[in-house]
N, C-alpha and C positions, 0 to 999 in steps of 0.2 A: 331576450334569448342569447345562449352563447351560441358559436358556430357548432358545438357537438348537438345541441338540443335541436337546431335546424337540421342538421344532418340524420339525426334519427325519426325525422318526423315522415311520414307517409306523403310526401311532397304531391305524387299523383293525385291524392285527394284532399288536397289542401289548397285554400283559396286564399290568395294575398291579398287584403283589403289596404287601399292607398286612400287616407283622407288628404282631400285635395282641396286647398281653400285659395286664398290672395290676402296682398296685403293692401288694403284699399279703404278710403273713409269711409265709416259707419257711422255718420250724426255726429252730433257734439257727445253722445253716452257711451257709446260702444268702442271697443279699441278696433286699430288697424286690421287685426287679426282674427276678427271676428269668423269670417269664411271658415278658417282653419279650426276653431274653436268648435262650430257647427259640425264640419266634417268631421273630426275625429269623435266627438258624441256619435254622430250617425254611423261611423265605422265601428266604434265598440258595441252598439247595439245589434248593427248586422252581423258582427262576428257571433255573437252568442247565438244568435238564430241560426246561423250556417253550421255552428257545431252541434246544434241539438238536432240537426237533419241528417245527419251521419256523415258529413263531409268534416275536414278540420278547417281551421281559418287564423291566418295571423293577421295583426294589423302593423304595419307599416308604419314609419314616423310620418308626421304630417308634411305634405310637400305645399308650402304657401307663396310660391313666387310662380306668377302666369301673366296672361294679358288681363288687362285692365282700364282699358281706355276710357270708359265711360266716368271713372273717378280720377284720370288723371291730373286734373285741374286742381285736386285738392292736396293740400301738404301731406307728407308720408306716403302717398299711394304710389307703389312700384309696379309699373308696368312693362312686362317684358312682350317680344315678338310673339304672333300666334304659331309661326312657323318654328320658332325657335322651343316653343313650350312642347310642340309635336314632335318634335327630335329629340328632346330629352326624355318626356314620357315614352317615346318609342324605344330607346337605349333603356330603360328600366324593363319594359314587357320583353325584350331580347335576352335580357339577365335573369329575368324570372322563369323564361322559356327554358333557359340552360340549366336553371338549378331544376327543373323539373316540376315546375307548380301548375296547379289544374287551372285556375285562372287568376287574372289581375280583374278584382272588382274594385269600382273607383266610388267613392264616398264624396261624391260632389255638392260643394254648398256655394258656388260662386256662377252666377247665371249672365254675365257679361256675354253678348253675342260672339266676340271674339275670341273669347275661350272656349263656348261652345263649340264652335266650329273649329278650333283646335282640338278637340276631342272627338269630333267626328271623323277628322283627317287621321287622328292616332287609330282609331278602331279599324280605318281603309288599310292603312298600311300595315298593320297588325295582322288583318287577312291575307293581305296579299303575301307577305312573307310566310305566312302559314305558321304564325307565333300562337302562343297561348291567346284561349280568347281574353278579351277586354271588354268587361261588362259596367254600362253606366246607364241608372235611369236618368232620361233628361226630363228633370220636373218642370221644365217648361211647356213639355207635351202631354199629351191624353196618353195613359189613364194616371200618370202619377201624380200631376199636381191636385188633380180634384180631390185628393184624401189630405190636402195641408191646410185645411181650414178657408175660411171665406176671404180674410185678408190677401192672403197667397192668391185665392183667384181673380181677385180684383187688378193685381199687377201692380199694386202700391202695398210694397213688401221689402223694401229695402231698409234694415235697420228700423223696421217697426214693430206690429205687436207678434208677427211670427219671429223673426229674429231676435229679438231682444227678449220674449220669453226663454229662447232656447238657451241662451248665453245666461239669464239669469238662472237657470235651470244647472246648468254642466259647470260655470265659472262665476258665480253670482260677484265674486270681488273684483272682477273686472268690469262691472256696469258702475257709471257715474249717477246713480241711483236719482239722487235729487234733481238732476238736468233731466234725466228721462221722465219723470213725474209730471216738469212743467212744460214737455215739450207739445204743442198743437197738433190736432190731425194735419196731415199732408196728402190728402186723398189723390193725387196726383199719379195714375198709371205709368207705370215703365214701360210696361209691355206695349201699351197704347203708343207711347214714344217712340218704342223701338219700329212699330211698324210705321211711324210717320217720319222714320230716317232722321229722327234725334241722336245725336252722337255724344252727349255728356248728362251727367247728373243735372248740373245746371240747367242746360236747354230743356229738360225733361220735367222740370218745374220743383227741383230739389237744391236751393241755394246753399242749404246746411247738410247735403249728403244724406238724407234720410225720407222714406216715404211711406206712408202706412199710418198707423195709432200706438206709437211706442207707449204711450201713457197708459195703455189699457194692457200691457204685457204682464203675465205672473208666470212665477216658477211652475206652477202646477200644469199650465198648458205647457210649458216648455218640455217638461217631462214627457207628456203624451207626444208630442211632435217629434222627441227626440225616439221615441218607440214606433212611430210610424214612420219615419224616413229609415230606422233600422229596417223594419218590415219591408218597405218597397225594395231596397238594394237587397234584401235577401230573397224576395219573391225574384228579381230579375236575375239573380245565380241560380236559382234554382230552374226558372224558365230556359236559360240560355245551356245549362248542363244536363238537363233532361235526355234522357237515352233519345236516340231516333223513334219516332212512332209512339212516344208515350203519352200518355191523357194529359 
C-alpha cells in the first residue's frame, strides 16, 4: 500500500495483522524462515476472514527475529533476548495506536517458551499504557491447539507433519522434499520436554531439529491447516473486539 491508501482507510475499524516468525532450525528439509512462512499464510487467511466480518484488515510485513533459545545450538538460528523482542513489538503497538488502528492481531507460528513469554509481556505492557488491543491466540493453550490435528496435540510438531504440510502448501519450492520423504518419525514431545525443564532441541530428543512425522506431510493437509489457523486468529479478534455485553 501507499501512504495515501493507508491515509484513506477507516483505521478505527481496521485491524493490523502482524505475521510473527523466527529464524530457527527446522530439520534438514525446511528453511530457517519456516515460522515466518507459516505466520504469513495464517495472517493472510485471518485477514480475509476479518474483512468479511465487517472490519478492515491489513497485513504487515513479516517480523522474523525473536527469542529462539531452543534452536540456538543449530547453525543459522538467530535468537534475540525476550526483553528486546517485547520492547520492539511494544514500540510497534505504540505506532499503530498513534495511527488509530483498531487492534494489533499477531499471527504467531513460533512456540519457543521464551518467545511466548515475550508476547505475554507485550500484552501486559500495552494494556498498562492503554494502547490498542494486542490479540494473539496462544496455540499451546486451550482451546486453540486442539483444532490443529493429532500431531500438534502430541507436542511432537516442530518441522514434522504439521509445519511441513503448511510450507508444502504455502511455499513448496522451499521444501527439500527428497530429504523430507526419507526422514524417520521422531515422536519425542517438545511440550513434555519443556515441562521437564529441558532447554534445547537436542536435550528434548531432536538432534536434527525436527519432531513428529514429516514424511507424512501433504500440501492438502497444509491448506486445511492454514484455513484453520486463519480462523483461530479471526475468532480471537472477534472475541476481543466484541462490544461489551455481546453474546
